[in-house]
KOLLUMTOR-800482 format. One record per residue (C-alpha): residue number from 0; z, y, x. Coordinates in nm, 4 decimals. Example, Ala and Ser with C-alpha at 12.3 -4.5 7.8 and 13.67 -1.06 7.14 Angstrom:
<nodes>
<node k="0" c3="0.7800" c2="-0.4500" c1="1.2300"/>
<node k="1" c3="0.7140" c2="-0.1060" c1="1.3670"/>
</nodes>
This chain:
<nodes>
<node k="0" c3="-1.0815" c2="-1.1152" c1="0.5314"/>
<node k="1" c3="-1.0423" c2="-0.9525" c1="0.8698"/>
<node k="2" c3="-1.3970" c2="-0.8144" c1="0.8483"/>
<node k="3" c3="-1.3090" c2="-0.6017" c1="0.5444"/>
<node k="4" c3="-1.0200" c2="-0.4212" c1="0.7147"/>
<node k="5" c3="-1.0699" c2="-0.0466" c1="0.7421"/>
<node k="6" c3="-0.8979" c2="0.2632" c1="0.8696"/>
<node k="7" c3="-0.7352" c2="0.4929" c1="0.6134"/>
<node k="8" c3="-0.8970" c2="0.8302" c1="0.5422"/>
<node k="9" c3="-0.8511" c2="1.1045" c1="0.8038"/>
<node k="10" c3="-0.6277" c2="1.3127" c1="0.5775"/>
<node k="11" c3="-0.3884" c2="1.0211" c1="0.5287"/>
<node k="12" c3="-0.3859" c2="0.9534" c1="0.9038"/>
<node k="13" c3="-0.3053" c2="1.3186" c1="0.9777"/>
<node k="14" c3="-0.0325" c2="1.3480" c1="0.7149"/>
<node k="15" c3="0.1471" c2="1.0211" c1="0.7838"/>
<node k="16" c3="0.0572" c2="0.9920" c1="1.1549"/>
<node k="17" c3="-0.0355" c2="0.6296" c1="1.1134"/>
<node k="18" c3="-0.3454" c2="0.4751" c1="1.2589"/>
<node k="19" c3="-0.3003" c2="0.1231" c1="1.1215"/>
<node k="20" c3="-0.5812" c2="-0.0747" c1="0.9670"/>
<node k="21" c3="-0.5679" c2="-0.1367" c1="0.5918"/>
<node k="22" c3="-0.6243" c2="-0.4859" c1="0.4533"/>
<node k="23" c3="-0.7719" c2="-0.5043" c1="0.1030"/>
<node k="24" c3="-0.6081" c2="-0.7316" c1="-0.1533"/>
<node k="25" c3="-0.8564" c2="-0.7989" c1="-0.4327"/>
<node k="26" c3="-0.7476" c2="-0.8919" c1="-0.7848"/>
<node k="27" c3="-1.0927" c2="-1.0314" c1="-0.8622"/>
<node k="28" c3="-1.2909" c2="-1.2895" c1="-0.6675"/>
<node k="29" c3="-1.6199" c2="-1.1388" c1="-0.7901"/>
<node k="30" c3="-1.5224" c2="-0.7954" c1="-0.6567"/>
<node k="31" c3="-1.4406" c2="-0.9516" c1="-0.3219"/>
<node k="32" c3="-1.7841" c2="-1.1129" c1="-0.3029"/>
<node k="33" c3="-1.9521" c2="-0.7840" c1="-0.4055"/>
<node k="34" c3="-1.7655" c2="-0.5937" c1="-0.1343"/>
<node k="35" c3="-1.8539" c2="-0.8674" c1="0.1158"/>
<node k="36" c3="-2.2273" c2="-0.8534" c1="0.0432"/>
<node k="37" c3="-2.2239" c2="-0.4721" c1="0.0546"/>
<node k="38" c3="-2.0402" c2="-0.4768" c1="0.3894"/>
<node k="39" c3="-2.2871" c2="-0.7326" c1="0.5221"/>
<node k="40" c3="-2.5835" c2="-0.5157" c1="0.4168"/>
<node k="41" c3="-2.4369" c2="-0.2077" c1="0.5880"/>
<node k="42" c3="-2.3545" c2="-0.3990" c1="0.9064"/>
<node k="43" c3="-2.5666" c2="-0.3374" c1="1.2168"/>
<node k="44" c3="-2.5688" c2="-0.7103" c1="1.2950"/>
<node k="45" c3="-2.5581" c2="-0.9046" c1="0.9637"/>
<node k="46" c3="-2.6447" c2="-1.2363" c1="1.1301"/>
<node k="47" c3="-2.3053" c2="-1.2373" c1="1.3064"/>
<node k="48" c3="-2.1198" c2="-1.2184" c1="0.9732"/>
<node k="49" c3="-2.0786" c2="-1.5467" c1="0.7805"/>
<node k="50" c3="-2.2331" c2="-1.5831" c1="0.4355"/>
<node k="51" c3="-1.8964" c2="-1.6440" c1="0.2679"/>
<node k="52" c3="-1.5697" c2="-1.4674" c1="0.3564"/>
<node k="53" c3="-1.2615" c2="-1.6531" c1="0.4745"/>
<node k="54" c3="-1.0206" c2="-1.6120" c1="0.1827"/>
<node k="55" c3="-0.6445" c2="-1.6469" c1="0.1518"/>
<node k="56" c3="-0.5064" c2="-1.6757" c1="-0.2014"/>
<node k="57" c3="-0.1565" c2="-1.5474" c1="-0.2817"/>
<node k="58" c3="0.0652" c2="-1.5397" c1="-0.5851"/>
<node k="59" c3="0.1125" c2="-1.1796" c1="-0.7029"/>
<node k="60" c3="0.4816" c2="-1.2370" c1="-0.7746"/>
<node k="61" c3="0.5379" c2="-1.3498" c1="-0.4142"/>
<node k="62" c3="0.3715" c2="-1.0359" c1="-0.2791"/>
<node k="63" c3="0.5734" c2="-0.8001" c1="-0.4974"/>
<node k="64" c3="0.8998" c2="-0.9803" c1="-0.4227"/>
<node k="65" c3="0.8250" c2="-0.9674" c1="-0.0460"/>
<node k="66" c3="0.7633" c2="-0.5921" c1="-0.0668"/>
<node k="67" c3="1.0882" c2="-0.5474" c1="-0.2570"/>
<node k="68" c3="1.2825" c2="-0.7606" c1="-0.0086"/>
<node k="69" c3="1.1450" c2="-0.5636" c1="0.2892"/>
<node k="70" c3="1.2408" c2="-0.2320" c1="0.1291"/>
<node k="71" c3="1.5883" c2="-0.3629" c1="0.0486"/>
<node k="72" c3="1.6426" c2="-0.4791" c1="0.4095"/>
<node k="73" c3="1.5439" c2="-0.1376" c1="0.5476"/>
<node k="74" c3="1.7723" c2="0.0429" c1="0.3033"/>
<node k="75" c3="2.0608" c2="-0.1955" c1="0.3729"/>
<node k="76" c3="2.0264" c2="-0.1535" c1="0.7507"/>
<node k="77" c3="2.0402" c2="0.2248" c1="0.7064"/>
<node k="78" c3="2.3540" c2="0.1944" c1="0.4928"/>
<node k="79" c3="2.5222" c2="-0.0253" c1="0.7525"/>
<node k="80" c3="2.4316" c2="0.2180" c1="1.0300"/>
<node k="81" c3="2.5778" c2="0.5079" c1="0.8288"/>
<node k="82" c3="2.8991" c2="0.3139" c1="0.7605"/>
<node k="83" c3="2.9351" c2="0.2395" c1="1.1308"/>
<node k="84" c3="2.9356" c2="0.6154" c1="1.1971"/>
<node k="85" c3="3.2371" c2="0.6613" c1="0.9683"/>
<node k="86" c3="3.2868" c2="0.9819" c1="0.7693"/>
<node k="87" c3="3.0036" c2="1.1568" c1="0.9523"/>
<node k="88" c3="2.7685" c2="0.8793" c1="0.8401"/>
<node k="89" c3="2.8201" c2="0.9667" c1="0.4756"/>
<node k="90" c3="2.6647" c2="1.3122" c1="0.5231"/>
<node k="91" c3="2.2898" c2="1.2625" c1="0.5809"/>
<node k="92" c3="2.2142" c2="1.5926" c1="0.7597"/>
<node k="93" c3="2.5148" c2="1.5700" c1="0.9894"/>
<node k="94" c3="2.4478" c2="1.2014" c1="1.0489"/>
<node k="95" c3="2.0933" c2="1.2666" c1="1.1718"/>
<node k="96" c3="2.2147" c2="1.5440" c1="1.4049"/>
<node k="97" c3="2.4948" c2="1.3275" c1="1.5483"/>
<node k="98" c3="2.2533" c2="1.0362" c1="1.6006"/>
<node k="99" c3="2.0160" c2="1.2682" c1="1.7917"/>
<node k="100" c3="2.3000" c2="1.4001" c1="2.0071"/>
<node k="101" c3="2.4155" c2="1.0472" c1="2.0875"/>
<node k="102" c3="2.0577" c2="0.9532" c1="2.1692"/>
<node k="103" c3="2.0396" c2="0.6870" c1="1.9029"/>
<node k="104" c3="1.7026" c2="0.6364" c1="1.7445"/>
<node k="105" c3="1.6470" c2="0.5777" c1="1.3770"/>
<node k="106" c3="1.6407" c2="0.2137" c1="1.2811"/>
<node k="107" c3="1.2989" c2="0.0539" c1="1.3027"/>
<node k="108" c3="1.1691" c2="-0.0572" c1="0.9680"/>
<node k="109" c3="1.1471" c2="-0.4296" c1="0.9142"/>
<node k="110" c3="0.7807" c2="-0.5035" c1="0.8656"/>
<node k="111" c3="0.6075" c2="-0.7998" c1="0.7100"/>
<node k="112" c3="0.2662" c2="-0.6340" c1="0.7309"/>
<node k="113" c3="0.2537" c2="-0.5768" c1="0.3567"/>
<node k="114" c3="0.2693" c2="-0.1978" c1="0.3939"/>
<node k="115" c3="-0.0845" c2="-0.2167" c1="0.5338"/>
<node k="116" c3="-0.2177" c2="-0.3869" c1="0.2204"/>
<node k="117" c3="-0.4422" c2="-0.1879" c1="-0.0117"/>
<node k="118" c3="-0.4572" c2="-0.3209" c1="-0.3661"/>
<node k="119" c3="-0.8113" c2="-0.3269" c1="-0.5105"/>
<node k="120" c3="-0.8016" c2="-0.3546" c1="-0.8920"/>
<node k="121" c3="-1.0550" c2="-0.5578" c1="-1.0851"/>
<node k="122" c3="-1.3715" c2="-0.3631" c1="-1.1635"/>
<node k="123" c3="-1.3603" c2="-0.4878" c1="-1.5231"/>
<node k="124" c3="-1.0136" c2="-0.3375" c1="-1.5668"/>
<node k="125" c3="-1.1269" c2="-0.0081" c1="-1.4167"/>
<node k="126" c3="-1.4297" c2="0.0068" c1="-1.6487"/>
<node k="127" c3="-1.2083" c2="-0.0663" c1="-1.9503"/>
<node k="128" c3="-0.9603" c2="0.2039" c1="-1.8510"/>
<node k="129" c3="-1.2396" c2="0.4600" c1="-1.8058"/>
<node k="130" c3="-1.3917" c2="0.3678" c1="-2.1428"/>
<node k="131" c3="-1.0551" c2="0.3987" c1="-2.3176"/>
<node k="132" c3="-0.9868" c2="0.7337" c1="-2.1507"/>
<node k="133" c3="-1.3206" c2="0.8794" c1="-2.2587"/>
<node k="134" c3="-1.2784" c2="0.7631" c1="-2.6196"/>
<node k="135" c3="-0.9199" c2="0.8805" c1="-2.6492"/>
<node k="136" c3="-0.6877" c2="0.7904" c1="-2.9345"/>
<node k="137" c3="-0.7810" c2="1.0675" c1="-3.1780"/>
<node k="138" c3="-0.4196" c2="1.1725" c1="-3.2368"/>
<node k="139" c3="-0.4348" c2="1.4832" c1="-3.0201"/>
<node k="140" c3="-0.5874" c2="1.6979" c1="-3.2929"/>
<node k="141" c3="-0.4316" c2="2.0048" c1="-3.4470"/>
<node k="142" c3="-0.3300" c2="1.9448" c1="-3.8051"/>
<node k="143" c3="-0.4065" c2="2.1909" c1="-4.0789"/>
<node k="144" c3="-0.1262" c2="2.4353" c1="-4.1526"/>
<node k="145" c3="-0.0135" c2="2.4505" c1="-4.5158"/>
</nodes>
């Protein structure tokens, strides 16, 4: 849903110097609809927003494998760039200095857009986790000394 995209918090933008929009990826259809109705209520012009969101459904395994593949490609490109520099490339600190002297920039990360995805867990799972955390398991008690 392009309407549910948001900017990351200011602290995250300052620390990571990224100003990219985050796209939510909901694990629950009901949570998506709840967020949609809440966003529509808070909107200044709710009549311009459709009643139902435009939804794309993905397989979780495909998303995780795409993230893994993107990270592998970035790491592999860095390794190949270091090997091309020879012995100097095997020393990370020296390699970065030599690359700056030569005027070479760091390799651009291969992006599929998945680094901008924010995973939104199911509210039922969150409630269950909170309930289990408050109850505890009862084993963290001090035993009597004999």
